[in-house]
N, C-alpha and C positions, 0 to 999 in steps of 0.2 A: 625199436618199438613197433607194435602193430599199428597204432594210430599214426596217420599221416597228416592230420589236421590238429591245430591247437584245440584244447577243450573249451567248451562254452559253459559258463557258469551263470545260472539264473539266480539273482539275488533280490532281496527285498524283505520288508516286514511281513510277518504272517498275516493271513487274511487280506492280502492285497491283490488277489486274483492271479498270483503267480502259479498256483496249482493248475488252474484252467489253461493258462498260457503254456505251461510245461506239458500237460497232457496233449494239447493240440500240436505243439512243436514236435513231440515224440512221434507223431505220425509221419514225419518226413522220412523218406526211405534211405537217407544217407547218414542218419544220426544213431549212435548207440546210446542207450539209456539204462538206468538202474530200475529194476522192478521191485515190487513188494516181496518178491521171493527172498531178497536179501535182508528184509526186515525180520522175516520169520527165521531164516537160516543164513546168518551173516557169512558163512563160509561157502555158500553154494554158488560161487562165481561161474562155474561151468554150466550150471542149470540156467543161470541168467543169460549166458552167452547162447545156449541152445534156444532159448526163447527168442532172442534177437535174430538168430539165423532162420527161425521158422517164419519170421515176418516176411522173408523174401520168397517164400513158397507161394505159388499163384493163388491158391484158394484161401488157405489159412491166413496168409500174410495180408491179403486185401481186406479180409474181414476184420483183422486186428487193427490195421492202420486206420480204417474208417470207423472204428468203434462198434462195428456190428458184434464183434466178440471182444469184450473187455472185462472179464470176470476177475474178481478177487486179486490174486497174487500176480496177475498179468499186467496190472496197471503200473505206470511210472510212479516212483517214490523217491523221497529224500533219503530213505534208508539210513537213518542215524545210527541204528545198531551196527550196521556195517562200517560206517565211517569211524565210529568210536573204536572199533577193533583195529582199524588201520592207523588212526591218528588220535590217541587218547586225549580227552578233553575237548575234542572238536564239537561235540553235539550240544553241550550246555555250559559254555564258559560264562563266568560272571561278568565279563566285559568282552569287547571285541578282540578277536585274535589279530595280531599284527606280525610283521615280518620277523621281528626279533623273537617271537614265540616259537618259530619253526626250528626244530632240531634237524640235524643232518639225517638222523635215522628216520624221522617222520617224513621228511622230504622224499627220501628214497621209497618209503612205504607208499606214499601218495602217488608218485609217478608210476611206480610199478603196478599199483592197483588200477589206475586209469588205463594203463596199457592192457591189463588182463581183461578189463571190462569192455574193451572196444573190439568189435569183430571186423574182419577185413572188408566185408561188403558194406559196412557202415562206419566209415573212417573218422567221423566227427563225434567225440564224446560230448554228451549233453547232460549236465549235472545241475540239480536245483537244490539250493539251501535257503532257509529263511531265518529271520532274526538278525543277529549281528552280521554285517556284510562279510567279514573275514577276507576282504579283498587284498589287503597288504600281505597277509599270510599266504593266500593262494597264489598271488602273483610271484612270490619268491619261489614257490615250488614249480610254477608254470609261467615263466616270463612272457610267453607269447599267448597266454589265455585271453579270451574275450569275455566280457561281463555284460549281461543285460539286466538292468535294474527295472523291475516292475513296481511302479509307484501308484498308489490309489489315495483318494480323498481320505485323510486321516480320521475324519469324523465317522465315516462308514467303517473304517478298519476297527476303531475302538468299539463301536456298537456291535460289530460282529464278534470281536474277541470276547466280549462280556457274555456272549451267548453260548460259548463252547465249554464243554465240561472239564477241560484241562487248564482253564485259566485259574491261576492261584491267587489272584489279587484279593479274593474274598478273605484270605487269611491275613490281610493287611500287608505291611511292609515286609514281613517275613516271607511272604510268598511272592515278593516283587523281585524276582530274578537274583535274589541274594545280595542286592545292592543296598547301600546306605543312602538315604536321601541327603541331598545337600541341605544346609540350613534354610536356603531360600525355598526349596521344594517343600520341606517340612512345614514352613510357615504357610505357604499357599495351600497345602493339603489341610492343615488345621483350620485355616480360614474358610475352606470349602465345607467344613463340617466332616472332614475325613471322607469326602465323597469317593465312592468307588469309580465313578466316571472320571473324576480328576486323576485318580491313581492310574487307571488304564491309559489315560492320555499322557501322563508323565512317563510311563513305561514306553509307550510308542515314541514319544519325543526323544528318549534316550537312543532308541534304534535309529531314528532320523538323524540325530546329531552324529552318531557313529558313521552313518552313510555319507553325510556331508563332509566329514573329516577324511573318509577313505577315498572319495571320488578323485581328488587331485593326485593320488598315488598311482592311478592307472593312466597310461598313455591315452590321450583322447581317441586315437584310432582303434583302441581296444575296448571302448566303453560306449554302450548305447543305453539310453533311458527311454522307456515308453510308459505312458499313462494308461492304466487299465480302462479308463473311460474312453480313450481314443481307440483302444483295441476293440471294445464292444461296438463303438460306432462304425469302425472301418476295419474289420478283421483282415480282409485280403490286402488292403493297402499297408496295414501294419506289418503283416508277415512278409510282404514283398520287401519292405525296408529291412526287416530282421534277417531274411535269408541273404540279402545283398551284403549286409554287415558281416555275416558269417561265411561269406564266399560259398554259399550253397545255391543250387538252382531252385528257382520257384517253378516247379513243374505243374502240369495240368492236374496230375494225380494229387499232389499236395494241395493245390488250390481247391479241389473238390472236398478234401478233408477239412480244410479251414472253413469253407462255407457250411458244411454239414455239422460242424462242431456245435454251433448255436450259443455263442457268447451272449451273456445277459447282464445288463447293468442294474444292480439293485441298490445303488448308492443312497437313494433318498429315504431308505428305511430308517436312518438315524433320526429323521425329522418326525416320523410317526411313532417310533419306538421310545423316544426319550421325551421327558418333560422339557419345557422351555428353560427351566433352571439348569437342568443337566446339559442341554444343548449349549447354553452359555458357558458353563464350566468346561465343557469339552473344547469349545472354540478358543477360550481364553488360554488354555495350555498349548494348543497347536497352531495358534494364529500365524506365527512367523514361518512355520513350515508349510502351512496351507498356501500362504502368499508366495513362498519360494517356488512351489510347483504349480502356481497358476490357478489355485482354487479360490473362488470368490467367498469372502467372509459374509456371514449372515447377520452378525451383530456388531459391526464396526471395524475399526482398524486393528492392526496387530499390536501386541504388547510392546 
């Protein structure tokens, strides 16, 4: 294999700040990553590799790494169109993917794809996915992989999810990831007046439940959890811990990139964007997860 280092997978629910974390981490000079090129052209692996190699040229590379040049297709991406070609079903499964879902054919496809996507000068593959953690599935394909879970206050996450044009919760439970509600969820949703805020919180709670179930599957030395709020408060300290976890050098050049990135915490928007009733509905569904990750409740104790 070209890669001499285990892959790093960034995982977490969508709208949790993992994109900003990923884009900043991609500026490290020793990581290979997937660009939006493979969203548009899923077979263009060589073009993606050429982009990564250009990062090491003195002028273009410095501008790209520091974000001076970061247009369109040159940005890091989750590239689900690419992964769906490599591993059918990977992009939008109706439940989390676990180790028993991985076929031998797909395992081979995945390991060979990560090999092809990793250039010699950047021996550590950096891959970001959101939604279901898929950690048991990926760990079976890459037993030495490292996982970084980016978690954010769930109230801010749901508020953000409801403002994006591809959230399908407005369609009701049919747009709710293809899942059937449990009788308990159905009762709570009906009692909320079939609140869309409650529905969004239930969807996120399912993602959180899957993450909680998946964490014990990963050896502790291969799992790191960071809160987005802590990243915004102390970007350099957070990335020093991250690079240490990943056996990467925290160079002066990368430190400059981290400082220049400009992380911004907009968590409190849920308080101004939602009515008090909606805030209470949101917290009611997420209370146990909020307390699990150290977020203070605004309306009392967990359910």
